[in-house]
N, C-alpha and C positions, 0 to 999 in steps of 0.2 A: 202596788201594795206588796206585802209580804205575808203569804198565807201558809207557807210550809217551809220547814227547816230540817237540818240534820245535825245531830250532836252525838257522835258515836264513842267519844272517849269515856273510859271508865272514870269513876269518881276521883281516884288518886292521881291519875294522869291528867285529868282536867285541872286539878289543883296545881300540878307542876307546870302545866301550860300557861297558867295565869300568874306566874311568878312576877314580882315587881320590886321596885326599891321604894322604901318608905321615906318619910320626910327627913329622916336621919341618914339616908343613903344606904341603909342596910337592905340586903336582898332577902325577900320574904315570900312565902307562899300563903295565899289567903286561907283562912280556916273555914272548914265546911260547917254550916249550920244545918242540922238534920240531913246529913249525907245519905242516910239509909232510904230516904224518899226519892232520891235521884235515880232515874232509869234512862240509860243511853238509848238512842234510837236514830235510825237513818231516815225516819219519816215522821216528824212531829207536826201536828196541826193545832189550831186554836182549841182551847179547852184542855189540852194536855199540859203537863208541867215541863218546865225546862230550867236550866241553870242560869243564874244571873249573878253579877258582881254588884255589891253595894258597900257604902261606907259603914264601918262597924258602929259609928255613932248613932245610926238609926235604931240600933238595938241596945246600945249602952251609952248613956248620955255623957259619961266622963271619958270615953275612948278618944283616941287620936282620930280626927276626921279623915286623915289620909290612909288609915288602916282599912284594908279591904276584907270582906268575907264573901263566901260563896253560899248561895241559898237556892233551893229548888222552889220555884213559884209557878202558879197556874197562869197560862197565857190567855189574856183577855181581862182587861182591868175592871175590877168592881170598885167603884168609888166608896170611900168610907161612909158617905152619907146615904148610901143605898138602904132603903127601909124594908124591902121585902125580905122574908126569912129564907128565901131560896135564890141564891145568886144566879142560877141558871135561867131565871125569869127576866133577866136584863133584856129590854126590848130593842136594843141596838148593839151593833158589833163594835167592840172596843179592842180587838186584837191589834189594830193599827191606829195610829194617831198622826194625822197630817200636820207637818211642821208649821204650816201657815195658819192653823186654827188651834194649836195646842194651848195658846194663852187666851183663847176666847171661849172654848167649850168647857162647861162646868165639870165634865167628867175628868178632865185632865188639869185644868188650871189650878185648882186648889192644891193638888198633890205636887205639881211642878213648883209652885211658889213656896211650898214648904220644903223644897230641896229633895223630894223623893225621886232622885235620879238613879238609874241603874244601867248596867251594861249587859245586854242579852248576848249569850255565847252560843256559837254554832260552828260546825265545820263549814257550812255555807247555807244558802237558801235556794229554793226552786222558783222558777217563773215559767209560765206557759205561753207559747206563741200560737196565735190563731192561724190555722192553715187554710188555704184556698179550698181544700177538700172538705172543710168543715170540722176537722179534728183539731187537736191542740198538741204541739210538740213541747215537752218539758225540757228545761235547761237547768243545770246546776251552776251556781254563781258563788265565787269564793275569792279569798286573797291569793295573789301569786305566791307560790311556794318555793323555798330555797331548794337548790339541787340536792342537798343532803338531807332534806326533810324525810321523816319516816325511817331514817337509818336505825339500825338496831340500837336500842338504848343500852348503855353500859352501866353496871352497878357503880354507884358513886358519882355519876354525872350530875352536876348541879344545874347546868343549863339545859332547858328543854330543847331537843333537836327534832321533835316530831312536827305534826301538822300545825300550821299557824291558824289559830281560831279566828273566825270572823267576829268582830266586836261591834255590836249594834247599839245605838243609843235608845234607851227606854225610860219609861216612867212607871213607878210602881205605887201601889197603895195597899193599905191594910184594912180589911173589913171585918167587923165583929157582928155575929148574928144578933138580931134584936133580942132574942130570948136568952142570949148568952151562949158560950161555947168557945171552941178553938178559933183563934184569929186566922183569917184567910189572906195570904199574901198573893197578889196578882200583878201582872204587868202588861204594858202595851209597847209595841215597837213603833218608834217615830219614823215616818216616811218622808222622803223629799222627792223632788222631780228626778226622774231617771237620768243617769249620765248618758252621754252620747253613745257610748259603746253598747249600753244595755237597752236603750230606748227602742231599737229595732225589734225587740222581742214583743213589745206591746202593740196591740191593734191601734191604728192611727186615730180611731174615734174614741179611744179610751185614754184618759189622762194617765200618762206613764208615771209610775212611782216606784221607788225602791227604798230599802231601809237606809236610815241615816247611819253611815258607818264611821266609827271613830278609828282613824288610822294612826296607830302609834301610842305608846304608853303615856306621853304627855297629854294627848287629847283625852285618854281614859282618865288620867289623874284629875284633870280639870272638870270633867263631867261628873265624877263621883264625889269630889271633895266640896260638898255644898256649903261647908262652914267657911271655906277660904275663897270659893269662887261663886259669886252671886248669880242668880238666875239669868239676869239680863246679859251677863258676860258669858255664861255657859251656853246659852242658845246660839251664840255666834259660831259654835263648833258644828252646828247642824247644817251641813252642806253636802251636796252630791260629791262622790269621789270617782275618779277614773282608775284608781288602783285596784281593779278587780279583773278577773278572768272568768271564763265560763266554757262549758261544753254541753252538747245535747246528751240527754240520758233517755233510757227506755221509759215507755208509758207505764211500765210496771209500778212506777212511783205514784201514778194517778190515784191508786187506791191507798188511803192512809193506813189501812191495816197491813199493807206490805212493808215489812221491816227487815231489810237484808242489805248487804254491801252492794248488790246489783242496782239499788236505787241511785247510787252516785257514779256508777261505772260509765265512762265515756262510750259513746256509740258512733257509728258512721251512718249518717242519714242516707236512706235509700237502699241499704243492703241488709235486708231482713233474713233471718234464719231462726230455726227453732233451737233454743238453748236449753241444755239440761245442766246437771251439776257439773261445773267446770273446774279445771285446775285453779283458775283465778279465785273462784269461790272458796276452795279449800285453803288457798294461801291466805286470803283475808281472814277466814275463820280461825286459822291457826294463829295468825298475828293477834286476833282478838283474845284468843284463849290465853296467850302468853302475857299480853301487856295491857289488856283492857278488862280489868277485873270488874265484874258486875254487868258486863255488856250482854245483850241478848245472844244466846247461843242456839244454833240449829244443828241437828245431826245431818250428815251428808244425804241420807235418804229422804230427809224432810225438806231439802232445798226445792223451791218452787220451779216450775217449768213455765216459760212464757216466750213470746216472740220478742226478740231483742235485736239490736244492731251494734255489733262490736267493731272496733277499729282494728285493722290488721296490718296496715302499711307501716313499715318502720320509718322513723324520722331521724336524721342525723343530729337534730337540735332538740335538746330536752326541754319540754314545757312543763307548766304546772300540772297539766293533765297527765303527763308522763310520770311525774312524781306520784300522782295518785295511783297510777297503774303499777307502781312498785309494790303496792299492796295486792293488786288485783291480778297481776300476771307474773309468771316466772321468767318469761322471755318476751322480747319485743318491746319497742318504745313507741306506742301510738301517739299521735299528735292531735291536740285539740286547741287550735289557736283562737285568739280573739277575733270577733267579727270585724271586718273592715268594709265600710260603705263603698 
């Protein structure tokens, strides 16, 4: 399943990171709908809100169905037919939707057959591995990053050269309170069987699952363009992917109230030490201040203290975790490689 994500880009950079080419081949950036509601976070859980991509035609009937918009929606789908006046009274969890039942369960079937397909955006997502000691070790899972990712953006650059966002297939719906009021947009993340590389994280007695990841703009186009791509064709895109990497992170992320760059910082398992405000924290916070407008800010003296495990050994080969550390460290290139059985 997918129960926690991170999406730390500010609203404008998120828009830039989602640039695409429309049906006419023109390069475009999706327009934000209610951008003021979006709040970046390193630690998003169900019932919080998060950014999704969808076709503009869902909001404007005469729009080109290939045109995309960005919208902040609540995580945890509320079906349009839900009759209670309080959406929090849903009696079952709809934060995830298993791919093998999404066309069977009434909570998802109606919305999916109406083309209410969306792409859920994130830096990556978290999974927890059960330990023999009884505890759980969290991992951060994300797309492999280009070596020049996170390089300083230059004014006038058209192409986004920052973090490549993870693009997860989702279903959304729109619920109207029985007594009237503002429409509530909510979504669920579709899950599939875990890929071989990630399955080791899950307990053997638990059915392994992971988000259905759409790898590449063509897959995103087909999933979003419900007018051109029918449901039965679109669901063929829902497959496990091997194109992901991951690294262990501190148990600091276990508490959903903790929202800081340290949630995604790579650690070295087995080497614990007490960590205070670090140069890596200051570097990340400085980057956020300059290029992530609207991101949560913390003063240096407000940085939390916790037991963490940081990587110290230099590596001659740059990995995606090293790219991440360009934000988090001024020196050194720690390595966090994919697990190999």
